[in-house]
C-alpha positions, 0 to 999 in steps of 0.5 A: 152678382148676376149669375152667368154660364159656366165657364169650365168648359171641357178639355180639347177633343185632339182631331185626327189626323187625318182629316179629310180633306174637301174641295177648295174653293177659298179664294179673294172672297174669303173674309178673315178679321184679324181680329176674331182670328186672333181671339180665337188665338188666344184659346189654343187648347179649343181652338188650334185643330179648328185654326190648322183645319179651317178648310178642311172642316169649312169653318165658318164664323160670323160675330156680331158687336152691338152697341146702343146709342143714348136712344138704345138704337142698336148699331151693328159690327160685324166679324167674319171668321173663314165666311166665303159666299160661296163655299158650299155646305149643307143648311139643314134646319137653317133654312127653316128660319125664314120659310117661318117668316114667309108664311107669316108674311103670306098670308099678310099679305092676303088682305084677308082679315079672318086668314092669320096665323091661328087658322086651321091649316088643311093640308091636302094632297094632288098625287102620289108622294104627296101627304095630307094633313086635318089633324094635329094631335099637338095641338090643344084643340087638334087644328093644325095653324101654321102658328103649331107649326111655326112653333115645333119649328123653333122648340124642336126644329120639326121637319114636318113643320117645314115642309108644311110651310114649304107646301103652302108657300110653295117653292117659287114663292119662297125662292122669289122673296129671298132672291126680291130681299138680296139673298140672291145664292139662296135656292130652297128647293126640298121637303125635308127627310122625305125623298122625292124627284127635284120634280116632285118638290117642284109641285106643292100641295093644296092648302086651305084655311079655315075660319073657326065654324069651318067655312074656307076661307082662303082656297090654295090649289095644287101649285108646281114651280116651272122657273129654272134656277142656276146651274151649280157645281157642289160636289161634298165628300171623299165617298157616300152611302145610296141604298147601304151601297158604299159609292165611291167619290165625292156626293153632288149636292148640286139640286139640294137647298142652299143659302149661303151663312152670311145670308143666314145671320143677316135674316136672323137680324133682319127679324130680331130688329126690323127697323136697322136694315133697309124696307127691301130687307125687312119681312112685311109681318105685323109686329105682334108676328115678330114677337110671335117669332121672339118668343119660339126663337128663345123659349126652351121647350119645357117652357111650351105647354102647346105642343109641350114635350117631355124630358128627352128634350132638354134646354141644350136640344136646339141650342149648340152656342153657349150649350153644345148638348149638354143634358144636365146644367140648365141656362142660368135665368139670364140668358135667352137665346135667339136662334136656329140650329141645323145638322145634317151630313155631317154639317152642324150650324147655328144662327143665334144673338145672346141676351144676357139681361142681368148683364147688359150683354147682347152679341150675334154669332153664328157657326157652321162646321163640318163634323166628317172627319172620315169624309163619308157621307150617310153612313150616321159616323158624324163627329158631332158629340166628339167635335161640333157640339163642343166647338159650338158651346165653347166659341161661344164660351169664349164669345160672351166671356168677351162681351163680360169684359166689352166696354160700351157706352150706354148700356143696352135697355133688352125689355123688347127682348123680355117674353113671356113664356108659357 
């Protein structure tokens, strides 16, 4: 019998009754399918508190069933729970998903034969707040490259790697491309884990690519984005810390990154199943690039030898759905999760496609939950362990168990997602 994910999930935690409510923008645009809500109601021990507090917790879920035709062409059916494009959440590291694909697209569109993801990428600085990069100690040869940055983004969600791609792409290119692809609400406005002003984030570094003989094959000057963005009114929390001082009232996120859960879910689908979306939603990258993204979205950190990681980067480190934060139990060999997670300011997210090669199961599942019961932002007291990770694990388990029992007219051929890992 094929090995499956254990269904022994921990007992449900009791939510603090005094959840700090957030401004509720629920309106006619909120999408909830009775099927998905009824499925969650079948597990009151896991989801009763989630269902009751869905708006305070800013929970959003998208579950996609995938059915294959006789020719193995996938057909998709989405189910939604509390999904609202106007309900702001901080997307954290999930913004790295489109940026990785856009970086591959930009070099592909350059038309320069010698410019590929393996070329040496030198980042210079043009002003005081910027930093340069000439070496990458995680690479075997010590050379920084797009390839190495993208590996680190998916293996361990490296923030510096994202920042280097952001600087190569430039703020204008990122947002123009996402808007052209139909993600009109997207605003990718800043680097991660760096304190910079809005103007400083509009400035991006000079970048050079060099070949194996150290000859310059692409030279990009410093960029500045002069484009304006639609104004926003995104406020969160009952209070927040700034420079060790507690400020009463909500924190202004209007100049922070923004992208909706449905957009992130569709971006993942466009990478995994590019022929299933319209031409305007596809990234202009090679089939080899698609395979590269698929490999590192699904590879465990322990399988990578360049970069290599120690045991502190456990299998569930960047796999919240199905695994939560479990450091002890390795996932079954027949399961692979192609995804991008994020966590910051109390928000926990996972955008995922799950493939079980032994049981011929596949599905997409994306979710976000706000794990901040006291409503205070930047106090380092978020409820990821008590609330967020258990929710992601249980949600993944419930959907996976449902998929194991769901009848399929044609079993899927999932061989395209069976990667050769290091």
